[in-house]
N, C-alpha and C positions, 0 to 999 in steps of 0.2 A: 564814922568820921564826917563831921560836919563841914560844909565850905569854908567858914571864917578860919577853922583849924587849919584845913587843908593850905589854904592862903598863907597863913603865918608859917606852916612847915615849909613851904615852896620858898619863901624869901629866907627862911634860916638857912636852908640847904644851898641858896644862891651864894649866901656869906660863907659858905664853906662848913656849915654845920653838919658832922657826920651822924649825930644822933636824929638831927630832923630829917636828914635822906632815909635813915634805917625806918625811921617811923612812917615817912612816905610810902616807901616800899611795902612794909608790912601792912599798912591801913587800906591802900589801894590795889594790891595784889590780887584779893578776890575780885574786884572788878575786873581786872585784865583778864583772870581766868575764866569769868563768867562769859565775856565776849568770846573767849579761844573756844568754849566749850559750845556755846552757841553755833559757832561755824563747824563744829564735829570733825575737827583735824585729828589726824592720829597723834599719840603722845610725843613723839619726835618732832612732828611741824609745830604742835602746841608750843612745845619748849623753846622750839627754834623762835616762834613770834613772840613769845613772852620775854626771851632775852632781847630780842630787837626792838620791841616796843621801851624797855626800861632804858637801853643803849640811845634810843632816840630822845627820851625825856630827858636823860642827863644830858644830851648834847645841846637840846632847845631851853633847859632849863632857866637860863638867864634870860631868854627872849619870849618867855611865855607873860604877856601883857597883862591877864586877867590870872594871878596867881589861884584865886578862888576857885576857878574853872578847870582846874588841873585834871580832875576826874574826867570830865568832858573830853578833854585832850586826850589822854589815856584811852578812853574808849574809842573814839574817833580814829586813832593810830592804831588801836589794836584792830578794829575792824578792817582798815584800809590794808593792813599786814596779812591778816587772814585771807581776803581776797585776793591779793596777789599770790599767796601761797596755793590757793585752789585754782588760780588760772594757770599757774606754773603746772600743777599737777594734771589738769586736764590736757595739756600739749603733751605729758611725757607718760600716758596711762599705758603702764606695762601689760602685755598680754601673752598668752601662749597658744593663741588661737591661730592655725595655720592659715585660715582663709583671710584673716586680718592680716597677717605677715606677709602673703604673697600678693595680696592686692597692690596694685601700681598706684601710685600717689596721683590723685586727680589733680593736685596742684601743678599747674604749668610754670616751669621757669621762664624768664624774660628771654634767655637764649632760645627755648624750644617754640615760644610764640614767636619770636622773628624769623625761626627756621620755617616753621608752618607758613607764614605769612609770604615768604619769599618762594616756598613751593607751591603754593596755591596761585601766586602770580605767575609763576613759570608755566604750570598746567593751563591757566586760563589763555596766556600767550599761545602755548602750543595748541591749542584747540581753535582760537582765533585763526590761527595759520592755516590749520587742516581745513575749516571751513572756506577760508578765502580760497585755498587751492582747489577745494571742491567745486566751487562756483566757477572755475575756470575749466573744468572738465565739459565735454560736449552735452548737450541736451539729452540725447539717450542714456549716457551714462549715469547723469545726475537723477534723471527719472527712475531709472532701475535699481540704483543704489538706495535712492528715497524710499522705495516700496519695499525693499528687503531689509530696510532698517527699522520698520515698523514694530510696532510691539502690541502683539505677539506677531513674529514675523509670518509673512503669508507663505502658502506652499507655493512651489513652482507653478503649478497649475493655474492657481489663483494671480500670480503675478503674469503669467503668461496671457491670462484672459484680460488682467488690467491695461496691459502695455501692449497687447496685439504682437507679441513675441512668441516663436515657437518655444515648447518647453524643453526642448534639446539644446535651445540657444541661449538659455538664461545662463546656466553655469560657466560657460566659457567666455560669455560676454560680462559676466560678473568679475571674472578673473582677470581681464583685459582692463576692465575700468580700474580695479584696484591697483594693478600694476602701474597705469599711467599716473594714478593719483600718488602713488608711492613716490614714482620716479620724479614728479613735479616738487614733492616735498623734499626728497633727497636733494635736488638740484639747488633748492634755496635754502638748505640746511635748516629745514623748518622742526624736523623731529628729531 
C-alpha cells in the first residue's frame, strides 16, 4: 500500500467510509504486527498492543495532519505502546525464587527516611551530651577513661604504666568514674 493510497483511505475513513477503514486495517496491520514482533512481546501482550494502537488510531483519525504518513504514525504509536508494556512487565517480573521473595526492599519510603533522619539526629545529640558531661569529669577520670577506650583496649598493666596508677586501683577507679558520668547524665536527663 503506497502513501497516496493510504492518504486517500484515511480521508475517506474520516468521512465515515467503513470500507476505507477496513482497507486501512487490512493494509497496515502487517506493519503494526511487524513492530510488535520486533519487541518480542508475548501473544497476549502483542494482541493488547495491536488493539490499543488501532483504538488510538481511530481516536486520532480526524486529527492526523498528513494522512499519507499514517503508516509512520502507526509504527511510532506501536513502538511506544510496546515500550510501555515492556516497562510495566519489568516492574512486575514474577518469580518463585525464595531469595528474591525474602529480600527486603532497598527502596526507602519517605516516612522511613524521615524516621532515620530523626533517629540519627537524636543519636547525634545524645553523643554530644555524653561528651559534654565527660568533659565535666575530673582530669583523673577523663585520662583513665580515654586510655581504656582506646582501640584495641590496653591491658590494666599497660594502663597502670601509662597513668601511674596501681593495677589494682584501675578497676575500682573506672567504676567510680563511670558512676559519676552516669549520675551527671541522669541528672540532666541526657540519656
